[in-house]
C-alpha positions in Angstrom: -12.4 -18.0 4.3 -11.3 -15.0 1.8 -11.8 -15.6 -1.3 -8.7 -15.2 -4.2 -9.9 -11.8 -5.8 -10.9 -10.2 -1.9 -7.4 -11.4 -0.3 -5.2 -10.0 -3.1 -7.2 -6.5 -3.1 -6.7 -6.4 0.7 -2.8 -7.6 0.4 -2.3 -4.7 -2.3 -3.3 -2.6 0.4 -2.4 -3.4 3.3 1.2 -4.1 1.8 1.2 -0.1 -0.1 -0.4 1.5 3.9 2.5 1.8 6.2 1.7 0.4 9.4 1.3 -2.3 11.4 4.1 -4.6 11.8 4.3 -8.0 8.2 3.7 -10.3 10.8 0.2 -8.7 12.4 -0.9 -8.6 8.6 0.6 -12.4 7.7 -1.2 -13.4 10.9 -4.2 -12.2 9.3 -4.2 -13.4 6.5 -3.6 -16.8 7.5 -6.6 -16.8 10.2 -8.6 -15.0 7.0 -7.2 -18.0 4.5 -6.2 -15.7 2.5 -5.3 -17.9 -1.0 -1.2 -18.0 -1.2 -1.4 -17.3 -4.5 -3.4 -14.3 -3.6 -1.2 -13.0 -0.5 2.2 -13.8 -2.7 0.6 -11.4 -6.3 -0.9 -9.0 -3.4 2.6 -9.1 -1.0 4.8 -8.8 -4.2 2.7 -5.6 -6.1 2.2 -4.0 -2.6 5.4 -3.8 -1.6 7.1 -3.0 -4.4 7.0 1.1 -4.4 8.6 1.5 -1.2 11.0 -0.9 -1.6 11.9 0.7 -4.9 11.6 4.3 -3.4 13.8 3.3 -0.6 16.3 1.8 -2.7 16.3 5.4 -4.6 16.7 7.5 -1.5 19.6 5.2 -0.2 21.9 5.1 -3.0 20.8 9.0 -3.3 21.9 9.2 0.2 25.3 7.4 -0.5 26.0 9.7 -3.6 25.9 12.6 -1.8 23.2 14.0 -3.5 20.5 14.1 -1.1 20.3 15.0 2.3 18.6 12.5 5.6 15.9 15.7 5.5 15.4 15.5 2.1 15.4 11.7 2.0 12.7 12.2 5.0 10.5 14.8 3.2 10.3 12.8 -0.2 9.8 9.8 2.1 7.0 11.7 3.8 5.3 12.7 0.5 5.5 9.5 -1.7 3.6 7.9 1.8 1.2 10.3 1.9 0.7 9.7 -2.3 0.0 5.9 -1.5 -2.0 6.5 1.0 -4.7 8.7 -1.1 -4.0 6.3 -4.2 -5.3 3.8 -1.8 -8.1 5.8 -0.1 -9.1 7.3 -3.9 -11.7 5.0 -5.0 -13.8 4.6 -1.7 -13.8 8.8 -1.8 -14.7 8.3 -5.6 -17.3 5.7 -4.6 -18.9 7.6 -2.0 -19.2 10.9 -3.7 -20.7 9.4 -6.8 -23.5 7.8 -4.9 -24.4 10.6 -2.7 -25.0 12.4 -6.0 -26.4 10.0 -7.9 -30.3 10.8 -8.2 -32.6 8.5 -6.5 -34.7 6.5 -7.8 
């Protein structure tokens, strides 16, 4: 059984990173027994950035202020930034461990 804090962090990360369909993560959360509260808030906060980005790009496309190619470039850049945001803490942790003097 996955605890509330670990369940929240896991759901937040999997919702931020584009990957397998939601159904796969939903099934996995059920199998891992992620508490509903952790699942709900992890999903809510994890999908919020993508919803805002898609709404912005769709609005710009329909208003004619952005071409389809521009929208795809922005989505790719933002996806890369979100992935970097998720991976950055673990990379920093590894670097700090490597540079810390051994006792």
